[in-house]
C-alpha beads as a LAMMPS data file, in Angstrom:
LAMMPS data file: protein, C-alpha beads

410 atoms
409 bonds

1 atom types
1 bond types

-500.0 500.0 xlo xhi
-500.0 500.0 ylo yhi
-500.0 500.0 zlo zhi

Masses

1 110.0

Atoms # bond

1 1 1 -328.607 358.168 -451.861
2 1 1 -327.945 357.848 -455.580
3 1 1 -326.798 354.242 -455.779
4 1 1 -327.177 352.406 -459.063
5 1 1 -329.028 349.118 -459.202
6 1 1 -325.665 347.367 -459.544
7 1 1 -324.309 349.156 -456.453
8 1 1 -327.267 347.963 -454.453
9 1 1 -327.187 344.433 -455.811
10 1 1 -323.508 343.952 -455.017
11 1 1 -324.131 345.216 -451.497
12 1 1 -327.103 342.933 -450.847
13 1 1 -325.735 339.644 -452.165
14 1 1 -322.881 339.522 -449.643
15 1 1 -325.429 339.338 -446.801
16 1 1 -326.166 335.676 -446.058
17 1 1 -329.958 335.241 -446.011
18 1 1 -330.351 331.526 -446.681
19 1 1 -333.621 330.127 -445.336
20 1 1 -333.936 326.798 -443.499
21 1 1 -336.798 324.388 -444.259
22 1 1 -336.148 322.450 -441.037
23 1 1 -336.554 325.472 -438.774
24 1 1 -340.000 326.118 -437.256
25 1 1 -339.126 329.758 -436.558
26 1 1 -340.572 332.771 -438.401
27 1 1 -338.466 333.795 -440.208
28 1 1 -336.707 330.464 -440.437
29 1 1 -333.286 332.108 -439.976
30 1 1 -332.499 335.240 -437.988
31 1 1 -329.839 336.260 -440.513
32 1 1 -332.557 337.210 -442.997
33 1 1 -333.260 340.147 -440.692
34 1 1 -329.696 341.380 -441.260
35 1 1 -330.638 342.324 -444.816
36 1 1 -334.091 343.476 -443.729
37 1 1 -332.570 346.035 -441.350
38 1 1 -330.281 347.330 -444.108
39 1 1 -333.262 347.731 -446.436
40 1 1 -335.325 349.569 -443.836
41 1 1 -332.489 352.035 -443.241
42 1 1 -332.034 352.613 -446.972
43 1 1 -335.778 353.035 -447.595
44 1 1 -335.952 355.629 -444.839
45 1 1 -332.872 357.376 -446.232
46 1 1 -334.464 357.831 -449.665
47 1 1 -337.676 359.184 -448.154
48 1 1 -339.999 356.266 -447.355
49 1 1 -340.216 357.293 -443.742
50 1 1 -342.726 354.625 -442.657
51 1 1 -340.371 351.780 -443.642
52 1 1 -340.161 349.167 -440.888
53 1 1 -339.353 345.555 -440.091
54 1 1 -342.105 343.664 -438.295
55 1 1 -341.748 340.821 -435.799
56 1 1 -342.236 338.176 -438.510
57 1 1 -339.373 339.386 -440.697
58 1 1 -341.333 341.420 -443.288
59 1 1 -340.274 344.838 -444.529
60 1 1 -343.114 347.261 -445.321
61 1 1 -342.831 350.745 -446.794
62 1 1 -344.977 353.315 -448.624
63 1 1 -344.242 355.785 -451.402
64 1 1 -347.043 358.338 -451.241
65 1 1 -349.016 359.373 -454.312
66 1 1 -348.119 362.585 -456.134
67 1 1 -351.216 362.434 -458.365
68 1 1 -354.498 364.331 -458.167
69 1 1 -356.283 361.211 -459.430
70 1 1 -357.626 358.265 -457.463
71 1 1 -355.101 355.644 -458.511
72 1 1 -355.257 351.995 -457.392
73 1 1 -352.601 351.272 -454.783
74 1 1 -350.055 348.839 -456.204
75 1 1 -347.337 346.861 -454.449
76 1 1 -343.921 345.668 -455.594
77 1 1 -342.626 342.603 -453.794
78 1 1 -339.417 340.551 -453.700
79 1 1 -338.048 337.972 -451.287
80 1 1 -334.929 338.370 -449.184
81 1 1 -333.989 334.731 -448.620
82 1 1 -331.814 332.561 -450.838
83 1 1 -332.425 328.884 -451.525
84 1 1 -331.200 326.074 -449.256
85 1 1 -330.100 324.140 -452.378
86 1 1 -326.568 325.598 -452.344
87 1 1 -324.629 327.609 -449.806
88 1 1 -325.113 331.369 -449.639
89 1 1 -322.401 331.982 -447.048
90 1 1 -319.457 334.137 -448.108
91 1 1 -320.763 335.269 -451.491
92 1 1 -318.037 337.003 -453.505
93 1 1 -319.706 338.590 -456.550
94 1 1 -317.661 338.916 -459.734
95 1 1 -318.443 341.406 -462.510
96 1 1 -317.470 340.441 -466.060
97 1 1 -317.323 343.841 -467.741
98 1 1 -318.206 344.199 -471.421
99 1 1 -318.901 340.480 -471.876
100 1 1 -317.347 339.388 -475.176
101 1 1 -319.197 336.085 -475.512
102 1 1 -318.247 332.504 -474.775
103 1 1 -318.301 330.403 -471.630
104 1 1 -317.574 332.025 -468.257
105 1 1 -315.242 330.050 -465.966
106 1 1 -315.716 331.005 -462.318
107 1 1 -312.452 331.969 -460.611
108 1 1 -312.564 330.136 -457.267
109 1 1 -313.667 326.811 -458.746
110 1 1 -312.525 326.249 -462.352
111 1 1 -314.851 323.244 -462.567
112 1 1 -317.780 325.653 -462.418
113 1 1 -318.395 326.993 -465.918
114 1 1 -321.382 329.013 -467.115
115 1 1 -321.694 327.522 -470.584
116 1 1 -323.425 329.313 -473.431
117 1 1 -324.823 325.965 -474.598
118 1 1 -326.684 325.667 -471.287
119 1 1 -327.428 329.400 -470.983
120 1 1 -328.509 330.538 -474.459
121 1 1 -329.674 333.857 -472.963
122 1 1 -325.980 334.785 -472.785
123 1 1 -326.035 335.270 -476.546
124 1 1 -328.147 338.397 -475.960
125 1 1 -325.652 339.818 -473.449
126 1 1 -322.685 340.708 -475.676
127 1 1 -321.222 343.993 -474.429
128 1 1 -323.127 343.850 -471.153
129 1 1 -321.766 343.517 -467.623
130 1 1 -322.423 340.035 -466.201
131 1 1 -322.456 339.405 -462.443
132 1 1 -321.643 335.900 -461.163
133 1 1 -320.499 334.284 -457.929
134 1 1 -316.912 333.063 -457.610
135 1 1 -318.141 329.483 -458.042
136 1 1 -318.163 328.432 -454.385
137 1 1 -321.620 329.830 -453.506
138 1 1 -324.815 330.759 -455.230
139 1 1 -325.059 334.420 -456.251
140 1 1 -328.417 335.390 -454.792
141 1 1 -329.898 337.099 -457.847
142 1 1 -332.971 335.120 -456.827
143 1 1 -334.237 337.446 -455.521
144 1 1 -331.825 340.157 -454.482
145 1 1 -331.905 341.390 -458.064
146 1 1 -335.608 342.069 -457.564
147 1 1 -334.943 343.846 -454.277
148 1 1 -332.246 346.046 -455.819
149 1 1 -334.578 346.894 -458.714
150 1 1 -337.467 347.900 -456.480
151 1 1 -335.205 349.968 -454.240
152 1 1 -333.660 351.749 -457.220
153 1 1 -337.052 352.394 -458.836
154 1 1 -338.320 354.003 -455.623
155 1 1 -335.215 356.200 -455.644
156 1 1 -335.912 357.188 -459.274
157 1 1 -339.551 358.059 -458.555
158 1 1 -338.647 360.154 -455.515
159 1 1 -335.943 361.954 -457.463
160 1 1 -338.246 362.697 -460.417
161 1 1 -341.496 364.183 -459.065
162 1 1 -342.590 364.993 -462.625
163 1 1 -343.323 361.251 -463.001
164 1 1 -346.892 361.009 -461.743
165 1 1 -347.848 357.916 -459.772
166 1 1 -350.316 356.675 -457.213
167 1 1 -349.475 355.269 -453.798
168 1 1 -346.952 352.448 -454.058
169 1 1 -346.346 349.831 -451.388
170 1 1 -343.044 347.986 -451.000
171 1 1 -342.971 344.500 -449.476
172 1 1 -339.868 342.377 -448.877
173 1 1 -340.521 338.869 -447.586
174 1 1 -338.508 336.112 -445.870
175 1 1 -338.676 332.361 -446.511
176 1 1 -340.106 332.369 -450.048
177 1 1 -337.673 329.642 -451.058
178 1 1 -339.113 327.248 -448.478
179 1 1 -342.754 327.981 -449.290
180 1 1 -343.521 330.240 -446.320
181 1 1 -342.946 333.619 -447.925
182 1 1 -346.338 335.146 -447.231
183 1 1 -347.536 333.060 -444.275
184 1 1 -347.765 336.083 -442.001
185 1 1 -348.138 339.002 -444.400
186 1 1 -350.681 341.491 -443.091
187 1 1 -352.708 342.187 -446.240
188 1 1 -354.884 344.768 -444.496
189 1 1 -351.869 346.673 -443.220
190 1 1 -350.196 346.490 -446.621
191 1 1 -353.229 348.196 -448.109
192 1 1 -352.572 347.457 -451.784
193 1 1 -355.163 346.512 -454.408
194 1 1 -352.844 344.859 -456.934
195 1 1 -349.235 343.687 -456.842
196 1 1 -346.211 342.541 -458.813
197 1 1 -343.432 340.249 -457.693
198 1 1 -340.083 341.062 -459.282
199 1 1 -338.962 337.444 -459.297
200 1 1 -338.915 336.287 -462.913
201 1 1 -336.056 335.438 -465.218
202 1 1 -335.459 336.746 -468.749
203 1 1 -335.770 340.469 -469.495
204 1 1 -339.086 341.374 -471.095
205 1 1 -341.077 338.539 -469.554
206 1 1 -344.236 338.892 -467.506
207 1 1 -345.982 335.849 -466.084
208 1 1 -349.623 335.570 -465.096
209 1 1 -349.752 331.802 -464.696
210 1 1 -347.894 329.478 -462.343
211 1 1 -347.840 325.855 -461.352
212 1 1 -350.333 324.621 -458.825
213 1 1 -348.335 322.890 -456.131
214 1 1 -348.688 320.285 -453.402
215 1 1 -346.244 318.631 -451.042
216 1 1 -346.507 314.930 -450.231
217 1 1 -345.078 313.179 -447.170
218 1 1 -344.878 309.383 -447.198
219 1 1 -343.984 307.719 -443.897
220 1 1 -342.951 304.047 -443.912
221 1 1 -343.146 301.861 -440.803
222 1 1 -340.963 298.789 -441.366
223 1 1 -340.210 295.688 -439.339
224 1 1 -336.921 295.962 -437.473
225 1 1 -335.048 292.931 -436.165
226 1 1 -331.455 291.943 -435.492
227 1 1 -329.872 291.314 -438.918
228 1 1 -328.421 288.036 -437.693
229 1 1 -331.926 286.668 -437.234
230 1 1 -333.721 288.572 -439.992
231 1 1 -334.495 285.706 -442.411
232 1 1 -338.133 286.085 -443.584
233 1 1 -338.810 288.601 -440.809
234 1 1 -337.068 291.914 -441.482
235 1 1 -338.814 294.540 -443.628
236 1 1 -336.270 297.347 -443.966
237 1 1 -338.005 300.740 -444.183
238 1 1 -335.007 302.264 -445.972
239 1 1 -335.232 299.670 -448.743
240 1 1 -339.001 300.095 -449.022
241 1 1 -338.553 303.851 -449.446
242 1 1 -335.856 303.225 -452.052
243 1 1 -338.171 300.962 -454.042
244 1 1 -340.879 303.618 -454.032
245 1 1 -338.510 306.279 -455.326
246 1 1 -337.111 303.885 -457.958
247 1 1 -340.647 303.161 -459.179
248 1 1 -341.471 306.823 -459.907
249 1 1 -342.171 307.347 -463.633
250 1 1 -339.104 308.811 -465.317
251 1 1 -341.272 310.692 -467.817
252 1 1 -342.896 312.614 -464.921
253 1 1 -339.652 313.931 -463.444
254 1 1 -338.475 317.564 -463.606
255 1 1 -335.561 316.554 -465.815
256 1 1 -337.920 314.980 -468.366
257 1 1 -340.600 317.689 -468.544
258 1 1 -340.958 321.210 -469.921
259 1 1 -343.530 323.788 -470.940
260 1 1 -346.903 322.977 -469.402
261 1 1 -345.962 319.463 -468.321
262 1 1 -346.153 318.714 -464.606
263 1 1 -344.011 316.381 -462.527
264 1 1 -343.495 314.315 -459.368
265 1 1 -340.206 315.117 -457.642
266 1 1 -338.670 313.553 -454.511
267 1 1 -336.879 316.248 -452.519
268 1 1 -335.759 314.397 -449.401
269 1 1 -335.443 310.855 -448.064
270 1 1 -334.330 309.848 -444.601
271 1 1 -334.821 307.105 -442.080
272 1 1 -333.687 303.925 -440.431
273 1 1 -334.447 300.232 -440.730
274 1 1 -337.601 300.810 -438.660
275 1 1 -338.906 304.104 -440.063
276 1 1 -338.345 306.080 -443.239
277 1 1 -339.829 309.199 -444.746
278 1 1 -339.984 310.480 -448.315
279 1 1 -340.767 314.113 -449.070
280 1 1 -341.981 314.950 -452.571
281 1 1 -343.401 317.879 -454.472
282 1 1 -346.093 317.520 -457.127
283 1 1 -346.607 320.194 -459.778
284 1 1 -349.132 320.821 -462.548
285 1 1 -350.841 323.797 -464.134
286 1 1 -354.319 322.371 -463.448
287 1 1 -355.643 320.904 -460.216
288 1 1 -356.923 317.811 -462.008
289 1 1 -353.344 317.111 -463.033
290 1 1 -352.230 317.370 -459.414
291 1 1 -354.921 314.954 -458.290
292 1 1 -354.027 312.468 -461.038
293 1 1 -350.337 312.529 -460.141
294 1 1 -351.032 312.122 -456.437
295 1 1 -353.327 309.170 -457.130
296 1 1 -350.613 307.616 -459.308
297 1 1 -348.055 308.177 -456.556
298 1 1 -350.205 306.482 -453.927
299 1 1 -350.865 303.568 -456.287
300 1 1 -347.074 303.148 -456.596
301 1 1 -346.741 303.121 -452.809
302 1 1 -349.539 300.557 -452.452
303 1 1 -347.948 298.373 -455.107
304 1 1 -344.575 298.361 -453.362
305 1 1 -346.115 297.768 -449.940
306 1 1 -347.823 294.576 -451.113
307 1 1 -344.477 292.807 -450.842
308 1 1 -344.129 293.909 -447.200
309 1 1 -347.199 292.627 -445.303
310 1 1 -345.755 293.466 -441.885
311 1 1 -345.142 297.116 -442.759
312 1 1 -347.451 300.108 -443.088
313 1 1 -347.411 303.593 -444.540
314 1 1 -349.102 306.962 -444.288
315 1 1 -349.649 309.337 -447.222
316 1 1 -350.237 313.042 -446.484
317 1 1 -350.841 315.781 -449.063
318 1 1 -350.340 319.443 -448.152
319 1 1 -351.443 322.269 -450.416
320 1 1 -348.602 324.703 -451.149
321 1 1 -349.979 327.178 -453.708
322 1 1 -352.329 327.361 -456.672
323 1 1 -352.142 328.710 -460.219
324 1 1 -352.521 332.479 -459.982
325 1 1 -354.127 332.620 -463.427
326 1 1 -357.520 331.809 -461.892
327 1 1 -357.353 335.137 -460.043
328 1 1 -355.473 337.259 -462.578
329 1 1 -357.921 336.452 -465.372
330 1 1 -360.468 338.478 -463.381
331 1 1 -358.148 341.517 -463.449
332 1 1 -356.640 341.710 -466.959
333 1 1 -355.371 345.240 -466.357
334 1 1 -352.599 343.874 -464.099
335 1 1 -350.879 341.979 -466.895
336 1 1 -351.908 344.428 -469.622
337 1 1 -350.237 347.311 -467.783
338 1 1 -347.101 345.228 -467.225
339 1 1 -346.913 344.381 -470.931
340 1 1 -347.189 348.054 -471.843
341 1 1 -344.552 349.020 -469.251
342 1 1 -342.110 346.491 -470.684
343 1 1 -342.756 347.865 -474.170
344 1 1 -342.158 351.447 -473.013
345 1 1 -338.934 350.320 -471.340
346 1 1 -337.653 349.313 -474.767
347 1 1 -338.262 345.566 -474.839
348 1 1 -340.533 343.186 -476.714
349 1 1 -342.949 341.878 -474.065
350 1 1 -343.286 338.120 -473.639
351 1 1 -346.274 336.896 -471.653
352 1 1 -345.983 333.397 -470.267
353 1 1 -346.160 330.864 -467.461
354 1 1 -343.855 330.061 -464.558
355 1 1 -342.671 326.503 -464.110
356 1 1 -342.706 327.224 -460.425
357 1 1 -344.346 329.681 -458.102
358 1 1 -343.664 333.010 -456.465
359 1 1 -345.008 334.794 -453.431
360 1 1 -347.484 336.202 -455.941
361 1 1 -349.134 332.817 -456.417
362 1 1 -350.247 332.761 -452.801
363 1 1 -350.826 336.507 -452.505
364 1 1 -353.306 336.255 -455.374
365 1 1 -355.415 333.803 -453.357
366 1 1 -355.046 335.911 -450.209
367 1 1 -356.894 338.807 -451.851
368 1 1 -353.963 340.594 -453.502
369 1 1 -353.926 339.711 -457.243
370 1 1 -350.268 339.562 -458.221
371 1 1 -348.410 338.954 -461.496
372 1 1 -344.691 338.186 -461.820
373 1 1 -342.204 340.371 -463.717
374 1 1 -338.661 339.537 -464.762
375 1 1 -335.754 340.374 -462.467
376 1 1 -333.100 339.274 -464.961
377 1 1 -331.424 336.402 -463.115
378 1 1 -330.602 333.001 -464.611
379 1 1 -329.547 329.520 -463.374
380 1 1 -331.140 330.047 -459.971
381 1 1 -330.217 327.986 -456.886
382 1 1 -326.760 327.095 -458.171
383 1 1 -323.179 328.392 -458.263
384 1 1 -323.756 329.080 -461.977
385 1 1 -326.320 331.800 -461.256
386 1 1 -325.836 335.059 -463.171
387 1 1 -327.512 338.362 -463.975
388 1 1 -326.574 341.333 -466.139
389 1 1 -326.458 344.941 -465.031
390 1 1 -328.337 346.039 -468.132
391 1 1 -331.224 343.634 -467.505
392 1 1 -331.554 344.884 -463.938
393 1 1 -331.662 348.433 -465.290
394 1 1 -334.437 347.380 -467.677
395 1 1 -336.373 346.011 -464.718
396 1 1 -335.992 349.338 -462.900
397 1 1 -337.335 351.139 -465.982
398 1 1 -340.260 348.705 -466.140
399 1 1 -341.242 349.445 -462.525
400 1 1 -341.078 353.191 -463.152
401 1 1 -343.173 352.883 -466.310
402 1 1 -345.710 350.706 -464.499
403 1 1 -346.163 353.372 -461.848
404 1 1 -346.699 355.939 -464.595
405 1 1 -349.156 353.761 -466.537
406 1 1 -351.388 353.034 -463.543
407 1 1 -351.623 356.783 -462.927
408 1 1 -352.314 357.575 -466.592
409 1 1 -355.067 354.975 -466.853
410 1 1 -356.781 355.811 -463.537

Bonds

1 1 1 2
2 1 2 3
3 1 3 4
4 1 4 5
5 1 5 6
6 1 6 7
7 1 7 8
8 1 8 9
9 1 9 10
10 1 10 11
11 1 11 12
12 1 12 13
13 1 13 14
14 1 14 15
15 1 15 16
16 1 16 17
17 1 17 18
18 1 18 19
19 1 19 20
20 1 20 21
21 1 21 22
22 1 22 23
23 1 23 24
24 1 24 25
25 1 25 26
26 1 26 27
27 1 27 28
28 1 28 29
29 1 29 30
30 1 30 31
31 1 31 32
32 1 32 33
33 1 33 34
34 1 34 35
35 1 35 36
36 1 36 37
37 1 37 38
38 1 38 39
39 1 39 40
40 1 40 41
41 1 41 42
42 1 42 43
43 1 43 44
44 1 44 45
45 1 45 46
46 1 46 47
47 1 47 48
48 1 48 49
49 1 49 50
50 1 50 51
51 1 51 52
52 1 52 53
53 1 53 54
54 1 54 55
55 1 55 56
56 1 56 57
57 1 57 58
58 1 58 59
59 1 59 60
60 1 60 61
61 1 61 62
62 1 62 63
63 1 63 64
64 1 64 65
65 1 65 66
66 1 66 67
67 1 67 68
68 1 68 69
69 1 69 70
70 1 70 71
71 1 71 72
72 1 72 73
73 1 73 74
74 1 74 75
75 1 75 76
76 1 76 77
77 1 77 78
78 1 78 79
79 1 79 80
80 1 80 81
81 1 81 82
82 1 82 83
83 1 83 84
84 1 84 85
85 1 85 86
86 1 86 87
87 1 87 88
88 1 88 89
89 1 89 90
90 1 90 91
91 1 91 92
92 1 92 93
93 1 93 94
94 1 94 95
95 1 95 96
96 1 96 97
97 1 97 98
98 1 98 99
99 1 99 100
100 1 100 101
101 1 101 102
102 1 102 103
103 1 103 104
104 1 104 105
105 1 105 106
106 1 106 107
107 1 107 108
108 1 108 109
109 1 109 110
110 1 110 111
111 1 111 112
112 1 112 113
113 1 113 114
114 1 114 115
115 1 115 116
116 1 116 117
117 1 117 118
118 1 118 119
119 1 119 120
120 1 120 121
121 1 121 122
122 1 122 123
123 1 123 124
124 1 124 125
125 1 125 126
126 1 126 127
127 1 127 128
128 1 128 129
129 1 129 130
130 1 130 131
131 1 131 132
132 1 132 133
133 1 133 134
134 1 134 135
135 1 135 136
136 1 136 137
137 1 137 138
138 1 138 139
139 1 139 140
140 1 140 141
141 1 141 142
142 1 142 143
143 1 143 144
144 1 144 145
145 1 145 146
146 1 146 147
147 1 147 148
148 1 148 149
149 1 149 150
150 1 150 151
151 1 151 152
152 1 152 153
153 1 153 154
154 1 154 155
155 1 155 156
156 1 156 157
157 1 157 158
158 1 158 159
159 1 159 160
160 1 160 161
161 1 161 162
162 1 162 163
163 1 163 164
164 1 164 165
165 1 165 166
166 1 166 167
167 1 167 168
168 1 168 169
169 1 169 170
170 1 170 171
171 1 171 172
172 1 172 173
173 1 173 174
174 1 174 175
175 1 175 176
176 1 176 177
177 1 177 178
178 1 178 179
179 1 179 180
180 1 180 181
181 1 181 182
182 1 182 183
183 1 183 184
184 1 184 185
185 1 185 186
186 1 186 187
187 1 187 188
188 1 188 189
189 1 189 190
190 1 190 191
191 1 191 192
192 1 192 193
193 1 193 194
194 1 194 195
195 1 195 196
196 1 196 197
197 1 197 198
198 1 198 199
199 1 199 200
200 1 200 201
201 1 201 202
202 1 202 203
203 1 203 204
204 1 204 205
205 1 205 206
206 1 206 207
207 1 207 208
208 1 208 209
209 1 209 210
210 1 210 211
211 1 211 212
212 1 212 213
213 1 213 214
214 1 214 215
215 1 215 216
216 1 216 217
217 1 217 218
218 1 218 219
219 1 219 220
220 1 220 221
221 1 221 222
222 1 222 223
223 1 223 224
224 1 224 225
225 1 225 226
226 1 226 227
227 1 227 228
228 1 228 229
229 1 229 230
230 1 230 231
231 1 231 232
232 1 232 233
233 1 233 234
234 1 234 235
235 1 235 236
236 1 236 237
237 1 237 238
238 1 238 239
239 1 239 240
240 1 240 241
241 1 241 242
242 1 242 243
243 1 243 244
244 1 244 245
245 1 245 246
246 1 246 247
247 1 247 248
248 1 248 249
249 1 249 250
250 1 250 251
251 1 251 252
252 1 252 253
253 1 253 254
254 1 254 255
255 1 255 256
256 1 256 257
257 1 257 258
258 1 258 259
259 1 259 260
260 1 260 261
261 1 261 262
262 1 262 263
263 1 263 264
264 1 264 265
265 1 265 266
266 1 266 267
267 1 267 268
268 1 268 269
269 1 269 270
270 1 270 271
271 1 271 272
272 1 272 273
273 1 273 274
274 1 274 275
275 1 275 276
276 1 276 277
277 1 277 278
278 1 278 279
279 1 279 280
280 1 280 281
281 1 281 282
282 1 282 283
283 1 283 284
284 1 284 285
285 1 285 286
286 1 286 287
287 1 287 288
288 1 288 289
289 1 289 290
290 1 290 291
291 1 291 292
292 1 292 293
293 1 293 294
294 1 294 295
295 1 295 296
296 1 296 297
297 1 297 298
298 1 298 299
299 1 299 300
300 1 300 301
301 1 301 302
302 1 302 303
303 1 303 304
304 1 304 305
305 1 305 306
306 1 306 307
307 1 307 308
308 1 308 309
309 1 309 310
310 1 310 311
311 1 311 312
312 1 312 313
313 1 313 314
314 1 314 315
315 1 315 316
316 1 316 317
317 1 317 318
318 1 318 319
319 1 319 320
320 1 320 321
321 1 321 322
322 1 322 323
323 1 323 324
324 1 324 325
325 1 325 326
326 1 326 327
327 1 327 328
328 1 328 329
329 1 329 330
330 1 330 331
331 1 331 332
332 1 332 333
333 1 333 334
334 1 334 335
335 1 335 336
336 1 336 337
337 1 337 338
338 1 338 339
339 1 339 340
340 1 340 341
341 1 341 342
342 1 342 343
343 1 343 344
344 1 344 345
345 1 345 346
346 1 346 347
347 1 347 348
348 1 348 349
349 1 349 350
350 1 350 351
351 1 351 352
352 1 352 353
353 1 353 354
354 1 354 355
355 1 355 356
356 1 356 357
357 1 357 358
358 1 358 359
359 1 359 360
360 1 360 361
361 1 361 362
362 1 362 363
363 1 363 364
364 1 364 365
365 1 365 366
366 1 366 367
367 1 367 368
368 1 368 369
369 1 369 370
370 1 370 371
371 1 371 372
372 1 372 373
373 1 373 374
374 1 374 375
375 1 375 376
376 1 376 377
377 1 377 378
378 1 378 379
379 1 379 380
380 1 380 381
381 1 381 382
382 1 382 383
383 1 383 384
384 1 384 385
385 1 385 386
386 1 386 387
387 1 387 388
388 1 388 389
389 1 389 390
390 1 390 391
391 1 391 392
392 1 392 393
393 1 393 394
394 1 394 395
395 1 395 396
396 1 396 397
397 1 397 398
398 1 398 399
399 1 399 400
400 1 400 401
401 1 401 402
402 1 402 403
403 1 403 404
404 1 404 405
405 1 405 406
406 1 406 407
407 1 407 408
408 1 408 409
409 1 409 410
């Protein structure tokens, strides 16, 4: 197979792999396995004969070393699922060839416009080929761009045996978008020492720091009574939940923060007069910041509840992932090699932080230190998502150079 990274990407994005946060299954949706089976067949076709799909929805494969040296085993990882935020059913990718600049109006929904003012990275794409959705779905560059890049890089390495490399592991995961991406990864079976997720954004970027993240569930037990006889008796759980959400500090919201600022973000609210539940996520780069925000949040809940003496609440915090920097600082060669690979691939490296997390955040704390490298996509989780062919090609070159660098420096 000699498919280009664009060929692969266009093939993968039409497969619906949206994950479902309300499903207890693993993976959360069976349709993620549709792509997994395609990837296994393609990995085997290019020569990774051990490629397989396990019962939990993970794809594993191995590219054997062609070096005489003892080279650390590295892994490249991307996730197969797309976000529940916007539909991924019926994706119709569009390719804007030789982009001439300006806003991009999506053909199936003229109200959907990728505006340069909101996507300044487009200014660096003049003359490139831009891939978008038709405006009615998300595109799926997060993270099918990463998958296509890893697949193409493996094809390049197999086709060019003069490029010396150690053993390379490939891992494709389900359910990253709902926080379960590595719940059942078999680290021992994977057998890698270090790893890279191809799940970042702008070309040239490598990230060795992420948010630390918790989820918070607030359950409200109200006082239900017939509304005709509710005077001085009813305590409506829906209204109590609404007051709590309304009391959240506006300066600690995602839309009011940037850089290294954390936030408190309600993601779901549901209920009835008797019971209501609020789901929130809390993010910060340091654990003390998480604890402070969670204490503030519970103080808000307590303050609101004072006006409802007949009602009660519960407040549960669940750890989601932690800042991978704590682990990666112990292994500087992971990021240093990525920076050099990006430079060799013809870009100016930019080392930074993720205002989010990847599978790599959790893998790092599971014993597999893992940095995050750009995949080239932008405007994730929306119908305005886009990626350029040239940036995906740069990511392929970065993976190939990384394989070479680890072998050179062994």
